[in-house]
N, CA, C and O of each residue as an XYZ file, in Angstrom:
452
protein
N       0.843     -1.173      0.000
C       0.000      0.000      0.000
C       0.887      1.236      0.000
O       1.809      1.326      0.812
N       0.639      2.164     -0.867
C       1.450      3.372     -1.000
C       0.774      4.533     -0.294
O      -0.393      4.825     -0.553
N       1.507      5.205      0.608
C       0.979      6.342      1.343
C       1.665      7.615      0.878
O       2.881      7.634      0.685
N       0.907      8.659      0.700
C       1.501      9.966      0.456
C       1.314     10.788      1.708
O       0.464     10.468      2.539
N       2.095     11.842      1.856
C       1.999     12.682      3.039
C       0.588     13.241      3.173
O       0.073     13.356      4.285
N      -0.037     13.585      2.066
C      -1.362     14.163      2.099
C      -2.402     13.193      2.638
O      -3.414     13.623      3.191
N      -2.168     11.873      2.485
C      -3.159     10.892      2.913
C      -3.029     10.531      4.385
O      -3.921      9.884      4.933
N      -1.949     10.927      5.037
C      -1.759     10.589      6.434
C      -2.584     11.499      7.330
O      -2.808     12.666      7.010
N      -3.028     10.960      8.443
C      -3.817     11.754      9.381
C      -2.978     12.875      9.992
O      -3.458     13.998     10.147
N      -1.727     12.570     10.337
C      -0.815     13.587     10.866
C       0.416     13.615      9.962
O       1.380     12.894     10.215
N       0.397     14.432      8.918
C       1.516     14.444      7.974
C       2.807     14.931      8.626
O       2.788     15.734      9.558
N       3.910     14.432      8.122
C       5.226     14.800      8.627
C       5.934     15.675      7.594
O       5.722     15.532      6.389
N       6.764     16.567      8.077
C       7.622     17.355      7.208
C       8.885     16.536      6.978
O       9.577     16.185      7.934
N       9.192     16.228      5.723
C      10.321     15.354      5.419
C      11.551     16.153      5.005
O      11.462     17.336      4.679
N      12.703     15.479      5.024
C      13.929     16.121      4.560
C      13.808     16.475      3.083
O      14.328     17.503      2.649
N      13.132     15.641      2.311
C      12.938     15.925      0.883
C      12.117     17.197      0.694
O      12.409     17.995     -0.197
N      11.090     17.392      1.527
C      10.292     18.613      1.435
C      11.103     19.837      1.833
O      10.967     20.893      1.216
N      11.943     19.714      2.852
C      12.814     20.827      3.237
C      13.771     21.190      2.102
O      13.977     22.368      1.809
N      14.349     20.182      1.469
C      15.256     20.419      0.345
C      14.516     21.106     -0.802
O      15.059     22.003     -1.448
N      13.289     20.687     -1.050
C      12.485     21.304     -2.104
C      12.212     22.777     -1.801
O      12.234     23.612     -2.705
N      11.953     23.097     -0.526
C      11.735     24.495     -0.129
C      12.988     25.332     -0.352
O      12.895     26.472     -0.807
N      14.163     24.781     -0.036
C      15.414     25.501     -0.301
C      15.586     25.751     -1.792
O      16.010     26.828     -2.210
N      15.253     24.749     -2.580
C      15.339     24.872     -4.034
C      14.406     25.980     -4.537
O      14.815     26.830     -5.328
N      13.159     25.964     -4.077
C      12.163     26.919     -4.564
C      12.367     28.330     -4.037
O      12.237     29.294     -4.791
N      12.684     28.468     -2.752
C      12.695     29.791     -2.132
C      14.047     30.480     -2.142
O      14.109     31.709     -2.152
N      15.133     29.714     -2.140
C      16.459     30.328     -2.097
C      17.155     30.243     -3.448
O      18.008     31.071     -3.767
N      16.792     29.249     -4.230
C      17.385     29.136     -5.553
C      18.577     28.211     -5.639
O      19.252     28.167     -6.669
N      18.854     27.464     -4.568
C      19.914     26.463     -4.661
C      19.449     25.370     -5.615
O      18.249     25.142     -5.771
N      20.405     24.697     -6.250
C      19.952     23.587     -7.089
C      19.547     22.424     -6.192
O      19.840     22.421     -4.996
N      18.881     21.450     -6.770
C      18.303     20.365     -5.958
C      19.371     19.570     -5.213
O      19.161     19.171     -4.067
N      20.501     19.341     -5.849
C      21.580     18.578     -5.199
C      22.139     19.357     -4.009
O      22.346     18.789     -2.936
N      22.387     20.665     -4.198
C      22.896     21.497     -3.109
C      21.891     21.553     -1.954
O      22.279     21.509     -0.787
N      20.613     21.648     -2.280
C      19.574     21.704     -1.264
C      19.574     20.426     -0.433
O      19.537     20.475      0.797
N      19.615     19.283     -1.111
C      19.633     18.003     -0.403
C      20.885     17.877      0.458
O      20.809     17.439      1.606
N      22.033     18.259     -0.089
C      23.289     18.173      0.662
C      23.262     19.077      1.900
O      23.778     18.701      2.952
N      22.666     20.260      1.778
C      22.609     21.191      2.905
C      21.721     20.628      4.023
O      22.079     20.703      5.199
N      20.582     20.074      3.662
C      19.687     19.484      4.656
C      20.362     18.292      5.326
O      20.310     18.155      6.549
N      20.993     17.431      4.534
C      21.693     16.273      5.095
C      22.814     16.718      6.033
O      22.981     16.136      7.105
N      23.579     17.731      5.653
C      24.678     18.221      6.483
C      24.150     18.791      7.800
O      24.746     18.579      8.857
N      23.037     19.511      7.734
C      22.434     20.087      8.940
C      22.052     18.989      9.929
O      22.394     19.073     11.109
N      21.347     17.965      9.460
C      20.915     16.904     10.364
C      22.071     16.026     10.814
O      22.055     15.525     11.938
N      23.075     15.827      9.963
C      24.270     15.080     10.373
C      24.999     15.823     11.493
O      25.449     15.207     12.459
N      25.114     17.146     11.362
C      25.773     17.958     12.383
C      25.006     17.877     13.704
O      25.611     17.719     14.765
N      23.686     17.983     13.641
C      22.874     17.865     14.861
C      23.079     16.504     15.516
O      23.307     16.418     16.723
N      22.999     15.449     14.724
C      23.151     14.094     15.258
C      24.537     13.902     15.873
O      24.666     13.321     16.951
N      25.577     14.392     15.187
C      26.942     14.256     15.706
C      27.086     14.937     17.058
O      27.672     14.370     17.980
N      26.560     16.141     17.181
C      26.650     16.882     18.447
C      25.904     16.150     19.564
O      26.398     16.071     20.689
N      24.733     15.621     19.264
C      23.967     14.904     20.277
C      24.670     13.618     20.698
O      24.686     13.278     21.881
N      25.250     12.902     19.739
C      26.002     11.681     20.055
C      27.174     12.004     20.969
O      27.511     11.215     21.853
N      27.801     13.171     20.758
C      28.919     13.604     21.602
C      28.459     14.094     22.972
O      29.289     14.407     23.825
N      27.159     14.164     23.188
C      26.633     14.594     24.479
C      26.399     16.087     24.589
O      26.103     16.584     25.676
N      26.523     16.813     23.493
C      26.325     18.259     23.506
C      24.858     18.585     23.227
O      24.171     17.863     22.504
N      24.394     19.689     23.818
C      23.044     20.175     23.526
C      23.046     20.876     22.180
O      24.060     21.437     21.765
N      21.913     20.841     21.501
C      21.731     21.580     20.251
C      20.638     22.608     20.507
O      19.492     22.255     20.786
N      21.007     23.893     20.408
C      20.070     24.977     20.669
C      19.817     25.737     19.381
O      20.747     26.235     18.746
N      18.551     25.821     19.001
C      18.164     26.552     17.796
C      17.313     27.728     18.251
O      16.172     27.554     18.679
N      17.874     28.920     18.155
C      17.216     30.123     18.644
C      15.834     30.289     18.020
O      15.669     30.175     16.805
N      14.853     30.560     18.863
C      13.493     30.758     18.397
C      12.743     29.477     18.101
O      11.565     29.522     17.748
N      13.400     28.331     18.239
C      12.759     27.042     17.969
C      12.760     26.164     19.210
O      11.696     25.780     19.695
N      13.959     25.835     19.739
C      14.013     25.023     20.945
C      15.365     24.373     21.147
O      16.318     24.628     20.411
N      15.427     23.527     22.162
C      16.664     22.850     22.542
C      16.490     21.339     22.485
O      15.496     20.791     22.962
N      17.479     20.680     21.889
C      17.563     19.223     21.904
C      18.651     18.882     22.917
O      19.760     19.412     22.846
N      18.331     17.999     23.856
C      19.287     17.655     24.896
C      19.361     16.140     25.058
O      18.393     15.420     24.813
N      20.531     15.680     25.475
C      20.721     14.271     25.795
C      20.470     14.112     27.291
O      20.995     14.871     28.105
N      19.670     13.129     27.634
C      19.372     12.841     29.034
C      19.713     11.384     29.281
O      19.379     10.517     28.474
N      20.372     11.115     30.385
C      20.698      9.744     30.747
C      19.637      9.230     31.708
O      19.409      9.811     32.769
N      18.994      8.140     31.327
C      17.977      7.524     32.178
C      18.633      6.397     32.971
O      19.385      5.591     32.422
N      18.346      6.356     34.232
C      18.936      5.357     35.128
C      18.327      3.979     34.856
O      17.216      3.871     34.337
N      19.068      2.932     35.212
C      18.480      1.586     35.088
C      17.306      1.468     36.060
O      17.283      2.116     37.106
N      16.343      0.637     35.699
C      15.166      0.482     36.566
C      14.554     -0.890     36.342
O      14.781     -1.528     35.314
N      13.785     -1.328     37.309
C      13.104     -2.610     37.120
C      11.923     -2.429     36.172
O      11.251     -1.398     36.192
N      11.683     -3.416     35.364
C      10.546     -3.392     34.451
C       9.847     -4.730     34.483
O      10.191     -5.611     35.272
N       8.855     -4.873     33.611
C       8.115     -6.122     33.588
C       7.617     -6.360     32.176
O       7.188     -5.433     31.488
N       7.680     -7.611     31.755
C       7.145     -8.005     30.464
C       5.614     -7.989     30.592
O       5.060     -8.760     31.376
N       4.929     -7.131     29.839
C       3.482     -7.031     30.011
C       2.725     -8.305     29.606
O       1.618     -8.545     30.089
N       3.304     -9.101     28.743
C       2.633    -10.325     28.295
C       2.722    -11.426     29.340
O       1.745    -12.123     29.613
N       3.931    -11.573     29.932
C       4.135    -12.687     30.867
C       4.142    -12.255     32.325
O       3.974    -13.086     33.218
N       4.332    -10.969     32.576
C       4.437    -10.489     33.947
C       5.809    -10.701     34.549
O       6.046    -10.357     35.707
N       6.727    -11.275     33.755
C       8.085    -11.561     34.229
C       8.843    -10.255     34.471
O       8.793     -9.336     33.653
N       9.545    -10.184     35.601
C      10.364     -9.008     35.915
C      11.615     -9.028     35.047
O      12.292    -10.050     34.935
N      11.911     -7.897     34.440
C      13.121     -7.768     33.624
C      13.782     -6.427     33.926
O      13.097     -5.420     34.108
N      15.103     -6.413     33.979
C      15.779     -5.136     34.230
C      15.814     -4.298     32.944
O      16.011     -4.833     31.853
N      15.624     -3.000     33.081
C      15.760     -2.078     31.960
C      17.078     -1.350     32.160
O      17.274     -0.672     33.168
N      17.981     -1.493     31.193
C      19.317     -0.911     31.296
C      19.274      0.611     31.243
O      18.321      1.209     30.744
N      20.325      1.213     31.767
C      20.491      2.659     31.642
C      20.632      2.988     30.163
O      21.194      2.206     29.395
N      20.122      4.144     29.770
C      20.224      4.518     28.363
C      20.196      6.034     28.231
O      19.800      6.756     29.146
N      20.628      6.486     27.067
C      20.593      7.923     26.761
C      19.453      8.171     25.794
O      19.255      7.412     24.845
N      18.699      9.243     26.038
C      17.585      9.604     25.177
C      17.700     11.079     24.813
O      18.316     11.865     25.533
N      17.099     11.439     23.690
C      17.059     12.837     23.259
C      15.735     13.434     23.710
O      14.678     12.834     23.516
N      15.796     14.612     24.312
C      14.583     15.333     24.668
C      14.562     16.649     23.911
O      15.609     17.191     23.556
N      13.366     17.154     23.668
C      13.208     18.440     22.993
C      12.356     19.340     23.862
O      11.304     18.933     24.355
N      12.820     20.571     24.047
C      12.062     21.571     24.777
C      11.871     22.768     23.846
O      12.840     23.393     23.414
N      10.633     23.072     23.549
C      10.318     24.172     22.644
C      10.677     25.505     23.294
O      10.570     25.667     24.510
N      11.106     26.458     22.464
C      11.394     27.802     22.960
C      10.087     28.516     23.290
O       9.007     28.089     22.881
N      10.208     29.605     24.035
C       9.019     30.395     24.360
C       8.362     30.932     23.094
O       7.135     30.980     22.999
N       9.178     31.335     22.122
C       8.624     31.844     20.858
C       7.797     30.783     20.145
O       6.701     31.069     19.662
N       8.315     29.559     20.078
C       7.586     28.480     19.422
C       6.307     28.148     20.185
O       5.255     27.932     19.583
N       6.405     28.109     21.506
C       5.220     27.844     22.323
C       4.146     28.899     22.079
O       2.965     28.570     21.958
N       4.550     30.156     22.007
C       3.594     31.234     21.765
C       2.947     31.097     20.390
O       1.743     31.308     20.246
N       3.739     30.745     19.385
C       3.175     30.535     18.047
C       2.151     29.406     18.047
O       1.086     29.516     17.441
N       2.490     28.326     18.733
C       1.582     27.182     18.787
C       0.303     27.552     19.533
O      -0.796     27.208     19.096
N       0.444     28.242     20.642
C      -0.735     28.647     21.410
C      -1.604     29.613     20.616
O      -2.828     29.591     20.744
N      -0.987     30.459     19.799
C      -1.733     31.402     18.977
C      -2.599     30.709     17.955
O      -3.627     31.249     17.545
N      -2.198     29.502     17.529
C      -2.977     28.744     16.549
C      -4.305     28.276     17.127
O      -5.290     28.143     16.402
N      -4.331     28.023     18.452
C      -5.543     27.508     19.078
C      -6.519     28.596     19.472
O      -7.654     28.290     19.835
N      -6.119     29.854     19.412
C      -7.006     30.950     19.787
C      -6.901     31.279     21.260
O      -6.164     30.626     21.998
N      -7.631     32.284     21.685
C      -7.580     32.779     23.052
C      -8.148     31.777     24.060
O      -7.643     31.681     25.178
N      -9.186     31.030     23.684
C      -9.829     30.099     24.617
C      -8.884     28.999     25.060
O      -8.927     28.581     26.217
N      -8.019     28.513     24.151
C      -7.127     27.413     24.512
C      -6.070     27.869     25.506
O      -5.598     27.061     26.305
N      -5.682     29.154     25.479
C      -4.699     29.653     26.438
C      -5.304     29.748     27.832
O      -4.619     29.479     28.818
N      -6.564     30.121     27.930
C      -7.208     30.278     29.227
C      -7.380     28.936     29.924
O      -7.362     28.876     31.153
N      -7.547     27.851     29.158
C      -7.753     26.530     29.734
C      -6.469     25.920     30.235
O      -6.492     25.120     31.170
N      -5.340     26.278     29.635
C      -4.061     25.645     29.976
C      -3.541     26.036     31.329
O      -2.475     25.575     31.738
């Protein structure tokens, strides 16, 4: 079954779409656009792997968090299993991004929050 972004209930913005926007709006050729997007995400990933935070002004912060080991349980069997310590990426939206998102919902959604 073939899915297009338009057919999904919650469409995602893809790297290909970002490259296309660079091509259309800035005038880079398609290869340069793709390479720039790939380089941007490679740089972000490299920094996060090294344990550094990635801060994008006006957008938010990506941070590495170390989760401690903890006891867990197999939900199917009920068997106790240990969950190892691991590193995860967290994202915290900037105040500007939060305000933009809240503005989309109108005044009533801000009063309820």
